N, C-alpha and C positions, 0 to 999 in steps of 0.2 A: 384468448388469454392475454393479460397485460404483458408489457415488456418485462424482461428479467431485470431484477433490481441490480444496482451497482454492486451491492455486497455479494450477490450470487455470481455475477460475472467475474468479480475479483477472485473469489474462491475457485471458480472454474479455471481462470488463468494460472492459478497456483497449483492446479492438478487435482483439486477436490472433485468428488463425484457429484452428479446432478440427477434429479428424479426424471423419469421418462417423459413427463409432460414438458419439463424444461428443455429436454433434448429435442423433442418434436418442435417446440417453438423456435429454438435456435436454428434448426434446419430450414425453417420457413421464413425467418425474420432477418432480412439483410441488415437492418439497423443494429440489432443485438449481435449479429455475427461480426460486423465491423468493429463494434466496441470491444468485443472479446479479443479480436485479432490485435487491436491496439494495446490492450492490457497485457496480452501474451508477449508482445514485443518488449514492453517495459520489464516484465519478469525475466525474459532472456537476457536483457542488457544488465539487469541487476545481478544475475547469477554468473555472468561471464567472468572469466579470469581477467584481472586488470592488466593492461599492457605493461610490458617491461619498461623500466625507466630508460630514457635515452642516454647514450654514451656522453660523458662530459666533454665539453669543448676544451681547446688549449688554454683558455683563460682560467679554468679550474686548477690545472696543475701549476700554472704560474702563481696563483694565489697561495696554494699549498707550499710551493717552493719558497715564496717570500715569508710566509708565516713561520716555517720551520728554520729559516735561515740556512738553507742548503747551499752547497758550493756551486759555482758556475758550471762545474763538470756535469751536473745533473739538471741543468736548466731546461733541457729539451723534454717535451711531453713524453712520458714513458710509453704511452699507447702508440704514439706515432713512431717513436724510436724502435719499439718492438716490431712494428709492421714492416720497417725498412731494413730489418736484419741487423741493427746495431747491437753489439755485444754488451756485456755488463760493464758499467762504468767503474772508475776507480773508487767512487763513494759507495758502490753496491757491494754486498757481501759476496766474496769469491772473486772480486774484481782485481785489476792490476794494482800492485803496490808501488808503481813507478813514481807516484807523487809523494811517497813517504807516508809515515804514520799520521803526519799532521793533516793530510787530506781526508782522512776517515772521519765521518761525522757520527756521533753517538745519537742515532735516531730515537732510541728509547728515551734518552734524557731529554731530547727536544720535545717529544710528545708529552712527557710528564710536565714540562714547563708550560706547554701551551695546548690546551684542550678546549679552546673557545669555539671551535667550529667543527662541523661534520660535513664531508663532501656531499653535495646535494643529491646524488643518486641514492645514497644510504638514507638520507633524510626523507626523500620522496617515498622510498620503499617502506620506511617506518610509518609515515603518515598514511600510506595506502593500507597497511596492515591494521592500523588503528581504526580507520574508517570501516574496514570489513568486519572487525571485531564488534564495533559499535552497531553496525547494521544487523549483524547476527544476533546481538543481544536484544535489540528492539524487536526483531522478528520473533525471538523466543518468548519475549514478554507478551506480544500480541497473541501468539498461539497458545500461551499458557492460560489465558482467560477462556473458560468454557462457553460454548454457545448457549443462547437462551433455551430453556426447556419449553416445548410446545405443550400447552395445557388443553387447548381446544381448537377445533378447526371447522370451517364451514365453506361449502361451495355456494357462491352467490349466483343465483339464476336471474335472467332478465324478466322484467315485468312488462305489462302491455305497453306497446309503443316503442320498446327498446330491444336491442339485440346484444348489448354488452353483457359479458360474464365476468366473474372475478372470484377471489378467495378472501377469506378473513381468518386470521389466526390470533389466538390469545397466547402470548408467551410470557415467561418469567425469567428475568435476568438474575445473575448470581446474587445481587444485592436485595432480591425479593420484589423488585419493581415489576408489576404486570403491565403489559402493553397489548393494545389491539392493533394489528398490522393489516391494513386493507389494501388490496390491489384489484383494479378493474381494467377492462378494456376501455379504450377511448369511447366517449359518448357525447353526443351533441346535447347541450343543455341551454335553456334560455337564460338562466341566472348563474347559480353556483351549486356545487355538490356539497351535501352535508351528510355526515355519518351519524347514525342513531343506533341505540340498543333498545329493542322493544320487548315487552312482555309477550308470552305466547298468544294471548288474546288481543294484543295491540291496545289494551286499555291503559297501559303505562309505558312511558318511553323516556329515554335519556339522550340528549344531544351531546355528542363527543366533540363536534367541531366541524369546521370546513375542510373539505378534501380538495387541495390544490393539486391538480395533475391526476395521474392515474395510480398513485401510491401514497399512502399516508400512514403515519404511526401516531397513536394516541396513548398516553399514559393513563391507566385506569386508576381512579381513586381507590384507596384501600377498602372503603366501605361499600363499594359496588359489587354486588353478587351477580356474576354473569349467569348463574343458574336461574335467577329470577328474571333476567333480561337476556335471554339467549339468542334473540333474533337480531341479526345485523342487517341494517337497512341503509342504503345510500339514496338520497332523494335529490330531486331537481328543485331547487328553491329559487323563487323569484326575488329580485331585489326590491322588496316592498316594506321592509322594516318589521314584518310579522315574524316573531321567533318560533311560532308553532310549525309543525310539520305541514308541508304544502299538500300532502296527499298524492303527490306525483313521484312515485318511487322508480328508480332506475334498475336496481338489483336488490335481491334480498335472499338471505339464507339463515339457517339455524345452526348454532354452534353445537358440537357434539359433547356437551357437558353432562 
């Protein structure tokens, strides 16, 4: 069996089910198992809770203090002051009135006059929330698109001189586009692999194109009737400039149309 496609491995990493043949291949193929483990790591990282923003340093309170024009009595970082047991200041609600009413600062008035900045922990949290919402929206859009409908399938069996096997599927996307998806085991070839649709008697055939690697996707023209050309053939073609079939087929199978 050919290696599992990137799309199949991605769906597996996201928790989607897989057919028994795919599970058997995954159990025996170290390359596919390693790729799946890498994708699962990415999924776990994407689903993990974002880290809490770091506590602001002393410079943040100093900037706030200067922006609001607070009195020197509250110049110390309140986080540091709170940890050292310092009580409420004269400028804080409920504090001492020893400095007189003139020492009390109307913080609400100050805030109304100056709203140019937001302490960076709040800004970081808002940015993180926006990123999460955006990622969730993209995921929802991707999942909203239905999978292509499989119209026909074929098991590709090896021909004389070869041991590779494979599969071929005709599917239809939501926009009506039909595709032929061909997957094969690796095979040693002298030239290149070419994918064909053959009539049952092999008297008529259509070349869909070169198959680079062990998986290929071909868009089927609207006027091609796969019922008239149901045989999927992958050939070993020499680099000789001859566009006709070499007669040297690697795998072949008939679509169940």
